[in-house]
N, C-alpha and C positions, 0 to 999 in steps of 0.2 A: 427298754421294755420289750417283752416278747412279742412275737409276731401274732400270736393267738390273741393276746390282750388288745393289741392295736385294731385287729379286725373286729373283735367283739365291741370295742368302744365305737368303732365306726358304724356298725349295724345299730347299736343303741342310739347313737347320734342321729342317724337317719330316721329311726322310728320316732324320736322326739320331734323331728321336723315333719312328721306325718307321712313319711315315704314308707310304704309296706312292701312293695316289690323292689327288690334291690338287685341291681346288675353289677357285674364285676367292675364295669366302668365307674359306677357310682362309688363303689368301695375304693377304688384306685385313686379317685379324686379326693375322697374323704381322708385317705391315709397318706396323701401327698406330703405333708410336713414331717412325717416320721421317717426313720432311717431304715424302713422296710422295703425290700425290693418288690417289684411287681409279681415276680415268680413266687416269692414267699407269701404275698398277699393271696394270689390265686390258690395256692396249695392250702393255706389256712382256711380260706372260705369254703373249699371242698370239704375239709375235715370238720369244720364247724357245722356246715349244713348236714353232714352225715351224722354228727353226734347229737344234734338237736332235732333231727327228723324234719328239716325244713322242706317245704314243697318246692318243686322245680317246675317253672312255667316257660313254655316256648311260644313266642309269638312271631308271626312273619310280618315284617314291615318292608314293603317293596320287594326287592329281590334277596334281602338278607333276613336271616333269622336272629332273633334276639332271646338270649337265655337270662331269666330273672329268678332269683331265689326269694321265697317267702318265708322269712324266719318268724318264729313265734314272737309275740309281743314281749314276753319276759324271757329273752334268750338266755341271759346269765342264770336265771333261776332254774331253767330247764337243764342247763349244763351242770349246775351245782348239784341238782338231784340226782344226775346220772354218774357223776364222777367224784370219787372221794379225793383225788388229787386237786381238782378244781376247788372243792370245798376247803382243803388245806391251804391252797394259795389265797383264797378269799379271807381265810381266818388270819393268815400272816399279814395281808395287806390292811385289814381292819385294825389289827394289833400294832402296826406301825404307825398308823394315823393316830391312834390313841396315845401311844408312847411319845410321839412328836409333840402332840398338844400338851401332854403332861410336862414334857421337857421345856416347852416354851413358857408355861405357867410357872414352873418351878424357878426358872432362871430369869423371870421377869420380862419375858417378851410379851408384846401385845397380840391380842388375838384379832 
């Protein structure tokens, strides 16, 4: 799976859990099981934040600063509206799911 898809799924997963402010550490923990390196996650978060116009918040906790991204609720929808390549990838993904379901039904697999 592409690094962008891993990061996008991580952001969507955190939103489903009610987390609106996403730090890079949150995303690294959420992407832990995938085979995407930390530098790839960092790069894709910056690219995703730029492409969906995510807000950037900086808060000071003690002597350190914490950077958090506030992504839109429907991050994938915003990305699809702005990118024809993302629209194409989404259409391919959906058609693969449909084709796999039809394949299982035709050849007797249970759903």
